[in-house]
N, CA, C and O atoms as a GROMACS GRO file, in nm:
protein
  400
    1MET      N    1  -1.936   0.382   0.329
    1MET     CA    2  -1.845   0.417   0.227
    1MET      C    3  -1.815   0.590   0.192
    1MET      O    4  -1.886   0.655   0.116
    2GLN      N    5  -1.677   0.654   0.276
    2GLN     CA    6  -1.638   0.776   0.273
    2GLN      C    7  -1.550   0.765   0.098
    2GLN      O    8  -1.494   0.674   0.037
    3THR      N    9  -1.580   0.912   0.068
    3THR     CA   10  -1.516   0.969  -0.021
    3THR      C   11  -1.378   1.085   0.007
    3THR      O   12  -1.417   1.200   0.027
    4ILE      N   13  -1.283   1.072   0.009
    4ILE     CA   14  -1.189   1.127   0.046
    4ILE      C   15  -1.100   1.144  -0.090
    4ILE      O   16  -1.131   1.105  -0.203
    5THR      N   17  -0.946   1.234  -0.037
    5THR     CA   18  -0.861   1.272  -0.160
    5THR      C   19  -0.811   1.215  -0.126
    5THR      O   20  -0.817   1.149  -0.022
    6ARG      N   21  -0.705   1.227  -0.249
    6ARG     CA   22  -0.566   1.111  -0.238
    6ARG      C   23  -0.491   1.185  -0.136
    6ARG      O   24  -0.486   1.115  -0.035
    7ALA      N   25  -0.458   1.246  -0.127
    7ALA     CA   26  -0.371   1.315   0.000
    7ALA      C   27  -0.446   1.247   0.130
    7ALA      O   28  -0.370   1.196   0.212
    8GLN      N   29  -0.588   1.239   0.158
    8GLN     CA   30  -0.628   1.180   0.295
    8GLN      C   31  -0.598   1.049   0.290
    8GLN      O   32  -0.555   0.987   0.387
    9ALA      N   33  -0.618   1.000   0.179
    9ALA     CA   34  -0.537   0.817   0.158
    9ALA      C   35  -0.441   0.798   0.196
    9ALA      O   36  -0.429   0.711   0.281
   10VAL      N   37  -0.311   0.882   0.142
   10VAL     CA   38  -0.177   0.861   0.138
   10VAL      C   39  -0.162   0.866   0.326
   10VAL      O   40  -0.096   0.788   0.394
   11GLU      N   41  -0.244   0.980   0.372
   11GLU     CA   42  -0.233   0.979   0.500
   11GLU      C   43  -0.256   0.891   0.629
   11GLU      O   44  -0.200   0.884   0.738
   12ILE      N   45  -0.400   0.806   0.548
   12ILE     CA   46  -0.440   0.680   0.618
   12ILE      C   47  -0.357   0.566   0.632
   12ILE      O   48  -0.335   0.500   0.733
   13LEU      N   49  -0.306   0.550   0.495
   13LEU     CA   50  -0.198   0.467   0.463
   13LEU      C   51  -0.097   0.444   0.565
   13LEU      O   52  -0.061   0.338   0.616
   14LEU      N   53  -0.046   0.596   0.592
   14LEU     CA   54   0.117   0.603   0.623
   14LEU      C   55   0.063   0.639   0.806
   14LEU      O   56   0.145   0.664   0.895
   15ALA      N   57  -0.070   0.634   0.824
   15ALA     CA   58  -0.090   0.654   0.977
   15ALA      C   59  -0.070   0.505   1.015
   15ALA      O   60   0.012   0.477   1.103
   16HIS      N   61  -0.132   0.421   0.962
   16HIS     CA   62  -0.170   0.270   0.962
   16HIS      C   63  -0.032   0.212   0.972
   16HIS      O   64  -0.007   0.126   1.056
   17LYS      N   65   0.056   0.257   0.891
   17LYS     CA   66   0.200   0.171   0.911
   17LYS      C   67   0.275   0.200   1.022
   17LYS      O   68   0.344   0.122   1.086
   18PHE      N   69   0.255   0.340   1.044
   18PHE     CA   70   0.342   0.394   1.162
   18PHE      C   71   0.289   0.346   1.296
   18PHE      O   72   0.364   0.335   1.393
   19GLN      N   73   0.178   0.321   1.299
   19GLN     CA   74   0.094   0.228   1.407
   19GLN      C   75   0.122   0.106   1.479
   19GLN      O   76   0.101   0.084   1.598
   20GLY      N   77   0.184   0.016   1.374
   20GLY     CA   78   0.225  -0.100   1.427
   20GLY      C   79   0.155  -0.206   1.413
   20GLY      O   80   0.210  -0.312   1.444
   21SER      N   81   0.027  -0.209   1.368
   21SER     CA   82  -0.062  -0.306   1.416
   21SER      C   83  -0.034  -0.410   1.327
   21SER      O   84  -0.080  -0.515   1.372
   22GLY      N   85   0.032  -0.427   1.201
   22GLY     CA   86   0.026  -0.529   1.165
   22GLY      C   87  -0.123  -0.587   1.066
   22GLY      O   88  -0.115  -0.684   0.990
   23SER      N   89  -0.227  -0.521   1.083
   23SER     CA   90  -0.339  -0.552   1.040
   23SER      C   91  -0.340  -0.553   0.875
   23SER      O   92  -0.251  -0.490   0.818
   24ILE      N   93  -0.420  -0.611   0.813
   24ILE     CA   94  -0.434  -0.625   0.693
   24ILE      C   95  -0.528  -0.546   0.598
   24ILE      O   96  -0.648  -0.573   0.600
   25PHE      N   97  -0.487  -0.464   0.528
   25PHE     CA   98  -0.597  -0.341   0.431
   25PHE      C   99  -0.602  -0.417   0.291
   25PHE      O  100  -0.546  -0.524   0.265
   26THR      N  101  -0.694  -0.328   0.193
   26THR     CA  102  -0.692  -0.374   0.084
   26THR      C  103  -0.700  -0.214   0.012
   26THR      O  104  -0.754  -0.111   0.054
   27VAL      N  105  -0.628  -0.240  -0.103
   27VAL     CA  106  -0.589  -0.138  -0.161
   27VAL      C  107  -0.612  -0.096  -0.312
   27VAL      O  108  -0.550  -0.146  -0.406
   28THR      N  109  -0.679  -0.028  -0.322
   28THR     CA  110  -0.655  -0.052  -0.530
   28THR      C  111  -0.623   0.043  -0.594
   28THR      O  112  -0.694   0.139  -0.564
   29PHE      N  113  -0.522   0.074  -0.696
   29PHE     CA  114  -0.450   0.114  -0.748
   29PHE      C  115  -0.421   0.118  -0.910
   29PHE      O  116  -0.464   0.030  -0.986
   30ILE      N  117  -0.358   0.208  -0.945
   30ILE     CA  118  -0.355   0.152  -1.121
   30ILE      C  119  -0.161   0.138  -1.115
   30ILE      O  120  -0.076   0.212  -1.066
   31LYS      N  121  -0.155   0.047  -1.165
   31LYS     CA  122  -0.004   0.005  -1.172
   31LYS      C  123   0.082   0.091  -1.257
   31LYS      O  124   0.021   0.112  -1.361
   32ARG      N  125   0.200   0.152  -1.257
   32ARG     CA  126   0.294   0.242  -1.296
   32ARG      C  127   0.349   0.158  -1.411
   32ARG      O  128   0.353   0.219  -1.518
   33THR      N  129   0.389   0.039  -1.412
   33THR     CA  130   0.430  -0.022  -1.517
   33THR      C  131   0.323  -0.073  -1.632
   33THR      O  132   0.378  -0.089  -1.741
   34ASN      N  133   0.211  -0.096  -1.630
   34ASN     CA  134   0.119  -0.123  -1.756
   34ASN      C  135  -0.023  -0.061  -1.732
   34ASN      O  136  -0.115  -0.122  -1.787
   35GLY      N  137  -0.053   0.038  -1.666
   35GLY     CA  138  -0.159   0.117  -1.634
   35GLY      C  139  -0.326  -0.008  -1.611
   35GLY      O  140  -0.446   0.010  -1.629
   36GLU      N  141  -0.233  -0.136  -1.560
   36GLU     CA  142  -0.366  -0.245  -1.478
   36GLU      C  143  -0.459  -0.172  -1.306
   36GLU      O  144  -0.438  -0.116  -1.199
   37ARG      N  145  -0.532  -0.210  -1.367
   37ARG     CA  146  -0.593  -0.153  -1.236
   37ARG      C  147  -0.600  -0.294  -1.128
   37ARG      O  148  -0.661  -0.397  -1.159
   38ARG      N  149  -0.512  -0.273  -0.977
   38ARG     CA  150  -0.451  -0.361  -0.913
   38ARG      C  151  -0.528  -0.354  -0.787
   38ARG      O  152  -0.537  -0.248  -0.725
   39VAL      N  153  -0.588  -0.466  -0.747
   39VAL     CA  154  -0.646  -0.492  -0.612
   39VAL      C  155  -0.548  -0.566  -0.532
   39VAL      O  156  -0.521  -0.681  -0.564
   40MET      N  157  -0.495  -0.514  -0.439
   40MET     CA  158  -0.393  -0.589  -0.347
   40MET      C  159  -0.468  -0.556  -0.177
   40MET      O  160  -0.515  -0.457  -0.121
   41ASN      N  161  -0.444  -0.720  -0.134
   41ASN     CA  162  -0.492  -0.735   0.025
   41ASN      C  163  -0.326  -0.727   0.050
   41ASN      O  164  -0.247  -0.791  -0.020
   42ALA      N  165  -0.286  -0.645   0.151
   42ALA     CA  166  -0.159  -0.632   0.193
   42ALA      C  167  -0.146  -0.618   0.359
   42ALA      O  168  -0.249  -0.630   0.426
   43ARG      N  169  -0.027  -0.594   0.418
   43ARG     CA  170   0.005  -0.551   0.523
   43ARG      C  171   0.148  -0.487   0.556
   43ARG      O  172   0.249  -0.489   0.486
   44PHE      N  173   0.134  -0.443   0.650
   44PHE     CA  174   0.265  -0.370   0.680
   44PHE      C  175   0.350  -0.415   0.796
   44PHE      O  176   0.299  -0.473   0.892
   45GLY      N  177   0.495  -0.387   0.786
   45GLY     CA  178   0.558  -0.436   0.896
   45GLY      C  179   0.623  -0.562   0.905
   45GLY      O  180   0.694  -0.597   1.000
   46VAL      N  181   0.589  -0.655   0.766
   46VAL     CA  182   0.677  -0.780   0.790
   46VAL      C  183   0.771  -0.764   0.736
   46VAL      O  184   0.789  -0.691   0.638
   47HIS      N  185   0.868  -0.846   0.807
   47HIS     CA  186   1.036  -0.870   0.824
   47HIS      C  187   1.114  -0.978   0.810
   47HIS      O  188   1.236  -0.990   0.812
   48LYS      N  189   1.020  -1.060   0.794
   48LYS     CA  190   1.046  -1.193   0.757
   48LYS      C  191   1.140  -1.267   0.659
   48LYS      O  192   1.180  -1.380   0.687
   49TYR      N  193   1.174  -1.210   0.553
   49TYR     CA  194   1.202  -1.230   0.440
   49TYR      C  195   1.333  -1.093   0.376
   49TYR      O  196   1.402  -1.062   0.279
   50VAL      N  197   1.307  -1.063   0.475
   50VAL     CA  198   1.427  -0.925   0.451
   50VAL      C  199   1.554  -1.003   0.431
   50VAL      O  200   1.587  -1.102   0.496
   51LYS      N  201   1.623  -0.945   0.331
   51LYS     CA  202   1.790  -0.977   0.364
   51LYS      C  203   1.890  -0.876   0.407
   51LYS      O  204   2.010  -0.898   0.392
   52GLY      N  205   1.843  -0.762   0.463
   52GLY     CA  206   1.918  -0.637   0.534
   52GLY      C  207   2.014  -0.563   0.414
   52GLY      O  208   2.098  -0.474   0.432
   53VAL      N  209   1.992  -0.600   0.338
   53VAL     CA  210   2.043  -0.536   0.208
   53VAL      C  211   1.985  -0.399   0.186
   53VAL      O  212   2.065  -0.304   0.182
   54GLY      N  213   1.868  -0.378   0.171
   54GLY     CA  214   1.804  -0.249   0.196
   54GLY      C  215   1.772  -0.206   0.041
   54GLY      O  216   1.799  -0.272  -0.059
   55LEU      N  217   1.721  -0.106   0.047
   55LEU     CA  218   1.654  -0.044  -0.102
   55LEU      C  219   1.745   0.056  -0.180
   55LEU      O  220   1.793   0.154  -0.123
   56ALA      N  221   1.774   0.024  -0.342
   56ALA     CA  222   1.870   0.106  -0.363
   56ALA      C  223   1.753   0.257  -0.421
   56ALA      O  224   1.768   0.307  -0.533
   57TYR      N  225   1.689   0.287  -0.363
   57TYR     CA  226   1.619   0.399  -0.385
   57TYR      C  227   1.536   0.429  -0.247
   57TYR      O  228   1.529   0.346  -0.156
   58ASP      N  229   1.460   0.588  -0.242
   58ASP     CA  230   1.394   0.594  -0.160
   58ASP      C  231   1.265   0.620  -0.197
   58ASP      O  232   1.238   0.717  -0.269
   59PRO      N  233   1.181   0.544  -0.154
   59PRO     CA  234   1.034   0.528  -0.234
   59PRO      C  235   0.968   0.667  -0.204
   59PRO      O  236   0.896   0.703  -0.297
   60LYS      N  237   0.973   0.754  -0.099
   60LYS     CA  238   0.916   0.909  -0.100
   60LYS      C  239   0.946   0.973  -0.188
   60LYS      O  240   0.875   1.061  -0.237
   61GLU      N  241   1.087   0.934  -0.236
   61GLU     CA  242   1.089   1.100  -0.390
   61GLU      C  243   1.048   0.965  -0.500
   61GLU      O  244   1.132   0.960  -0.590
   62HIS      N  245   0.973   0.888  -0.509
   62HIS     CA  246   0.911   0.844  -0.650
   62HIS      C  247   0.776   0.846  -0.577
   62HIS      O  248   0.690   0.810  -0.657
   63ALA      N  249   0.733   0.866  -0.483
   63ALA     CA  250   0.593   0.845  -0.408
   63ALA      C  251   0.534   0.742  -0.415
   63ALA      O  252   0.422   0.744  -0.466
   64LEU      N  253   0.592   0.616  -0.366
   64LEU     CA  254   0.564   0.498  -0.312
   64LEU      C  255   0.556   0.465  -0.180
   64LEU      O  256   0.617   0.522  -0.089
   65ILE      N  257   0.470   0.360  -0.167
   65ILE     CA  258   0.468   0.301  -0.031
   65ILE      C  259   0.459   0.161  -0.038
   65ILE      O  260   0.372   0.100  -0.101
   66GLY      N  261   0.556   0.107   0.031
   66GLY     CA  262   0.587  -0.021   0.040
   66GLY      C  263   0.506  -0.136   0.156
   66GLY      O  264   0.483  -0.098   0.271
   67CYS      N  265   0.476  -0.248   0.120
   67CYS     CA  266   0.414  -0.317   0.208
   67CYS      C  267   0.448  -0.431   0.160
   67CYS      O  268   0.531  -0.441   0.069
   68TYR      N  269   0.357  -0.578   0.240
   68TYR     CA  270   0.367  -0.708   0.206
   68TYR      C  271   0.239  -0.723   0.142
   68TYR      O  272   0.144  -0.666   0.196
   69ASP      N  273   0.219  -0.790   0.038
   69ASP     CA  274   0.111  -0.861  -0.095
   69ASP      C  275   0.087  -0.990  -0.017
   69ASP      O  276   0.165  -1.085  -0.014
   70MET      N  277  -0.038  -0.982   0.048
   70MET     CA  278  -0.048  -1.115   0.136
   70MET      C  279  -0.115  -1.259   0.052
   70MET      O  280  -0.161  -1.365   0.095
   71GLN      N  281  -0.094  -1.200  -0.089
   71GLN     CA  282  -0.162  -1.283  -0.201
   71GLN      C  283  -0.060  -1.383  -0.288
   71GLN      O  284  -0.085  -1.482  -0.358
   72LYS      N  285   0.082  -1.308  -0.251
   72LYS     CA  286   0.176  -1.392  -0.344
   72LYS      C  287   0.248  -1.492  -0.246
   72LYS      O  288   0.229  -1.479  -0.125
   73PRO      N  289   0.334  -1.596  -0.298
   73PRO     CA  290   0.412  -1.679  -0.195
   73PRO      C  291   0.488  -1.625  -0.102
   73PRO      O  292   0.534  -1.512  -0.092
   74GLU      N  293   0.497  -1.715  -0.036
   74GLU     CA  294   0.552  -1.646   0.092
   74GLU      C  295   0.713  -1.611   0.034
   74GLU      O  296   0.769  -1.673  -0.057
   75GLY      N  297   0.758  -1.520   0.094
   75GLY     CA  298   0.899  -1.469   0.077
   75GLY      C  299   0.902  -1.341  -0.069
   75GLY      O  300   0.987  -1.256  -0.096
   76GLU      N  301   0.794  -1.369  -0.127
   76GLU     CA  302   0.811  -1.271  -0.271
   76GLU      C  303   0.689  -1.196  -0.275
   76GLU      O  304   0.630  -1.171  -0.380
   77GLY      N  305   0.646  -1.156  -0.153
   77GLY     CA  306   0.517  -1.041  -0.127
   77GLY      C  307   0.564  -0.878  -0.125
   77GLY      O  308   0.482  -0.791  -0.096
   78TYR      N  309   0.672  -0.851  -0.150
   78TYR     CA  310   0.711  -0.719  -0.138
   78TYR      C  311   0.671  -0.627  -0.225
   78TYR      O  312   0.712  -0.648  -0.339
   79ARG      N  313   0.602  -0.529  -0.212
   79ARG     CA  314   0.548  -0.451  -0.331
   79ARG      C  315   0.535  -0.291  -0.303
   79ARG      O  316   0.552  -0.239  -0.193
   80MET      N  317   0.500  -0.221  -0.425
   80MET     CA  318   0.496  -0.109  -0.347
   80MET      C  319   0.325  -0.047  -0.409
   80MET      O  320   0.243  -0.105  -0.481
   81ILE      N  321   0.321   0.046  -0.367
   81ILE     CA  322   0.206   0.095  -0.411
   81ILE      C  323   0.234   0.276  -0.433
   81ILE      O  324   0.280   0.367  -0.365
   82ALA      N  325   0.167   0.258  -0.589
   82ALA     CA  326   0.196   0.390  -0.646
   82ALA      C  327   0.078   0.502  -0.569
   82ALA      O  328  -0.042   0.487  -0.588
   83THR      N  329   0.128   0.606  -0.487
   83THR     CA  330   0.035   0.668  -0.418
   83THR      C  331  -0.036   0.769  -0.496
   83THR      O  332  -0.122   0.828  -0.431
   84GLU      N  333  -0.025   0.807  -0.624
   84GLU     CA  334  -0.103   0.877  -0.697
   84GLU      C  335  -0.163   0.850  -0.790
   84GLU      O  336  -0.178   0.929  -0.883
   85SER      N  337  -0.221   0.704  -0.788
   85SER     CA  338  -0.334   0.617  -0.833
   85SER      C  339  -0.393   0.560  -0.768
   85SER      O  340  -0.466   0.478  -0.823
   86ILE      N  341  -0.397   0.568  -0.608
   86ILE     CA  342  -0.517   0.510  -0.527
   86ILE      C  343  -0.656   0.547  -0.565
   86ILE      O  344  -0.705   0.660  -0.569
   87ALA      N  345  -0.707   0.445  -0.589
   87ALA     CA  346  -0.862   0.448  -0.605
   87ALA      C  347  -0.962   0.431  -0.499
   87ALA      O  348  -1.045   0.519  -0.480
   88GLU      N  349  -0.960   0.314  -0.422
   88GLU     CA  350  -0.994   0.260  -0.306
   88GLU      C  351  -0.926   0.214  -0.204
   88GLU      O  352  -0.808   0.189  -0.230
   89LEU      N  353  -0.960   0.194  -0.092
   89LEU     CA  354  -0.902   0.182   0.034
   89LEU      C  355  -0.973   0.137   0.115
   89LEU      O  356  -1.056   0.215   0.162
   90LYS      N  357  -0.972   0.003   0.165
   90LYS     CA  358  -1.017  -0.065   0.306
   90LYS      C  359  -0.947  -0.127   0.413
   90LYS      O  360  -0.889  -0.236   0.417
   91ILE      N  361  -0.970   0.010   0.546
   91ILE     CA  362  -0.871  -0.044   0.637
   91ILE      C  363  -0.961   0.001   0.748
   91ILE      O  364  -1.041   0.095   0.746
   92ASN      N  365  -0.924  -0.111   0.880
   92ASN     CA  366  -0.960  -0.064   1.002
   92ASN      C  367  -1.141  -0.072   0.965
   92ASN      O  368  -1.213   0.019   1.006
   93GLY      N  369  -1.185  -0.158   0.906
   93GLY     CA  370  -1.353  -0.158   0.885
   93GLY      C  371  -1.408  -0.032   0.819
   93GLY      O  372  -1.526  -0.010   0.797
   94GLU      N  373  -1.304   0.047   0.793
   94GLU     CA  374  -1.391   0.142   0.678
   94GLU      C  375  -1.334   0.160   0.501
   94GLU      O  376  -1.214   0.149   0.473
   95HIS      N  377  -1.409   0.181   0.428
   95HIS     CA  378  -1.426   0.164   0.296
   95HIS      C  379  -1.427   0.311   0.282
   95HIS      O  380  -1.508   0.377   0.347
   96TYR      N  381  -1.321   0.379   0.182
   96TYR     CA  382  -1.313   0.479   0.118
   96TYR      C  383  -1.262   0.472  -0.041
   96TYR      O  384  -1.173   0.406  -0.096
   97VAL      N  385  -1.339   0.550  -0.081
   97VAL     CA  386  -1.284   0.574  -0.230
   97VAL      C  387  -1.262   0.737  -0.247
   97VAL      O  388  -1.318   0.842  -0.216
   98VAL      N  389  -1.145   0.689  -0.316
   98VAL     CA  390  -1.080   0.838  -0.349
   98VAL      C  391  -1.119   0.935  -0.492
   98VAL      O  392  -1.115   0.894  -0.608
   99ALA      N  393  -1.158   1.076  -0.447
   99ALA     CA  394  -1.184   1.129  -0.551
   99ALA      C  395  -1.137   1.147  -0.675
   99ALA      O  396  -1.014   1.142  -0.670
  100ALA      N  397  -1.169   1.162  -0.764
  100ALA     CA  398  -1.076   1.163  -0.917
  100ALA      C  399  -1.017   1.287  -0.895
  100ALA      O  400  -0.939   1.335  -0.977
   0.00000   0.00000   0.00000
């Protein structure tokens, strides 16, 4: 287990996203809506259920990273990760804890 900064966690996630591997990762963060701690098994690159409309906002402007939650019913798993509240990250066989 390694301790990293929040900026490093975002860099690792974005590098994984643009790598295009589609492998599954686990991220723990605090939800903005209700302050609940959320553990999500997710992946990037899922396009199966996209309707082609696009988002009404730019996730980067709101410090969000889009992904697909593997634990939700089919077609209902698109979620956003609030980057300012990432607490843990398990990706590519590595476990990272974000320093407070």
